[in-house]
C-alpha positions in Angstrom: 16.6 9.7 -11.1 15.1 12.4 -8.8 12.1 13.0 -11.1 11.6 9.3 -11.7 11.7 8.3 -8.0 10.0 11.3 -6.4 7.5 12.5 -9.0 6.8 9.8 -11.6 6.5 6.9 -9.1 4.2 8.4 -6.5 2.0 10.4 -8.9 1.9 8.2 -11.9 3.2 4.6 -11.4 1.5 3.9 -8.0 -1.9 5.2 -9.1 -1.8 3.5 -12.4 -0.8 0.2 -10.7 -3.8 0.5 -8.4 -6.2 1.5 -11.2 -5.1 -1.4 -13.5 -5.0 -4.1 -10.9 -8.2 -3.0 -9.3 -10.0 -3.0 -12.6 -8.6 -6.5 -13.3 -9.9 -7.7 -9.9 -13.4 -6.3 -10.7 -13.3 -3.4 -8.2 -15.5 -0.4 -8.7 -13.8 3.0 -9.2 -14.9 4.0 -5.7 -13.2 0.9 -4.2 -10.1 1.5 -6.2 -10.0 5.1 -5.1 -10.5 4.2 -1.4 -7.8 1.6 -1.6 -5.4 3.9 -3.3 -6.0 6.6 -0.7 -5.4 4.2 2.2 -2.3 2.7 0.8 -0.8 5.5 -1.3 1.6 6.8 1.3 3.0 3.3 2.2 3.3 2.3 -1.5 5.0 5.6 -2.5 7.4 5.7 0.5 8.3 2.0 0.0 9.0 2.7 -3.7 11.2 5.7 -2.9 13.0 3.7 -0.2 13.7 0.9 -2.7 14.6 2.9 -5.8 16.7 5.7 -4.2 19.6 3.5 -3.0 19.1 1.1 -6.0 19.7 4.0 -8.5 22.9 5.0 -6.7 24.2 1.4 -6.6 23.1 0.8 -10.2 24.9 3.9 -11.6 28.0 3.8 -9.4 28.7 0.1 -8.8 27.0 -2.0 -11.5 28.9 -2.2 -14.8 27.2 -0.4 -17.7 26.5 -3.6 -19.6 24.6 -5.1 -16.6 22.4 -2.1 -15.6 19.3 -3.1 -17.5 19.4 -6.6 -16.1 19.7 -5.2 -12.5 16.9 -2.8 -13.0 14.7 -5.6 -14.5 15.2 -7.8 -11.5 14.6 -5.0 -9.0 11.5 -3.9 -10.9 10.2 -7.4 -10.8 10.7 -7.5 -7.0 9.1 -4.1 -6.7 6.0 -5.0 -8.6 5.8 -8.2 -6.5 5.9 -6.2 -3.4 3.3 -3.7 -4.7 1.0 -6.6 -5.6 1.5 -8.1 -2.1 0.7 -4.7 -0.5 -2.4 -4.1 -2.6 -3.8 -7.6 -2.0 -3.5 -7.6 1.8 -6.8 -8.7 3.4 -8.6 -5.9 5.1 -8.4 -6.2 8.9 -11.7 -7.4 10.3 -13.9 -4.6 11.6 -14.8 -5.1 15.2 -18.5 -5.5 15.9 -20.3 -2.4 17.0 -20.4 -1.8 20.7 -23.6 -2.7 22.3 -24.9 -0.4 25.0 -24.5 -2.0 28.3 -27.4 -2.3 30.6 -26.7 -1.8 34.3 -28.1 -4.6 36.4 -31.4 -3.8 38.1 -31.0 -2.5 41.5 -32.5 -4.6 44.2 -35.5 -3.0 45.8 -34.7 -1.6 49.2 -36.9 -2.7 52.0 -38.1 -0.2 54.4 -37.7 -1.5 57.9 
């Protein structure tokens, strides 16, 4: 369980998920790499937060004959969440700041 959740998932499952889904969406390798870099921590942490308690529940509570079914349902939910995460629209970039011009000072009259 430890190897699967903390080594396999963040360093193999998550990158492969982004590479395959990015390729299917027609993204370039650079775009895929940038998206993976920006979302890797959240995807890996979310995966660990889901599967760590799930493994304990599955091994200690779920009857042996139902474990594969439980893992299948949780895996489906996990992949659905990863898909949702990887397809979030990018937040709009704010327009560049325009230099502000100070109002012209009125001419001083000499009186």
